[in-house]
N, C-alpha and C positions, 0 to 999 in steps of 0.2 A: 069638381065638385069641391066646395071650399069645406076646408077644414074645420072641425067643430070647434067652438069658443067654450073655454070653460073659465068661469072668474070665480076668485076665492075671497073671503072676508075675513078680517081679523075676529077672532072670538077672545073675549075677556076673561077667560075660565084661567084658573090657575093653573101655572106650568108645572110638568112635571118631566121627571129625569126618565127618559125612555130606556135607560140602563138600570132603573130600580124598580120598573114595572114592565110588564110584558111588552116588547119591541112591536109585536102586530096591532097592540092597542093604540098607539102612538101613528098620528097623522104624518109625522114628519116635518111640520112646518113651525117655525119659529121665528119671531120678530124681535130684535132687540136682545140685550143681554150679552151670556156668551154661547157661541155655538156648542152644539151636540155633534160630535164628530163620529161616524161611522167606527172608527176605531180609536183606541185610548190614546194614539198620538196627537200633539197638537196641530193645528197649522203652524207651519214654518213661517216664519215672521218675514222671510226674505218674497214669499208668496204674496204677501201682504200689502205691497209697495203700490202706490198709485201709478198708473200707466202715463198720466200726464206730468205729474210733477214730482214723483219718487220719493213722496213723503208715506209714511205709514196709514194705511185706510183703517177705518172703523167697521165693526160688524153689523150689518143693517138687518139680514133675514138669511135664514136657509128655506130651502125645499127638500121633500124625499121625492126624487123623480125617478123611479125603477125604471130601466130597459125595456119596454116591452117587445114581445116578439112583433116581428114583422114578417110580412110574405116578400117584402121587397128588399130587406136589409138581412146580411147573415146573422147568426146566433151570436150572442154577444156573453157565453158565460163567466167572463173575468168580470162583468156589470152586472151582476141580477141588482143587487145593491147599487142605488146611486145619489149622492146628495150634492145639492147646487148651494152655495155660500157667495152671497152679493155681499160686498164690502165696498163703501163709499169714503172719497176723499173728505176730510174734516176742513181742509182749508178754503178759507173764504174764497170765493171767485174760481175754485177749480172745480169743475165738472167731471173729473175723474173718478175713476174704482176700478174694481175687480171681480170678476166673475169666475169663481174655482167650483171645481170639479171632484170628488172623491167618489170612488167605485170599490166594490166589494165582490168576490162570487158569492153564489148562494151557499157553498160550503166553505166557511170561515171561520178562524178560531174566538169572533167577535159577538157574533150575531147568531141565535138560534136558528137551526136548520127546521122552522115549521111552516105552519100555513098551507094554503094553495100552491100551486105550480107556479104560477104568475104572481108579481108581486102587487 
């Protein structure tokens, strides 16, 4: 049976800072600007190098993609929250980029322990 496909579209509402509003009200998606990381630490610049030309990539988008429970995979309590960051190389002609992942357990010092059992 094929996996269901979900499409997302940009919403041009004013951006909010998820750390100034309840985190559970934020859908976790952001295009352009500066990324909102799960923890206060910035993304290390050494992680932002293009895989093709080794130049510094620029932030394109981020997606909140929590690790849902699965009957075929073991539980991942260390990855209750998961954020994916897509950075692309600004060098003309280079098609490289970087996809980064940040995870946090549900009980952590940066995000509230609230909401449903599943993210």
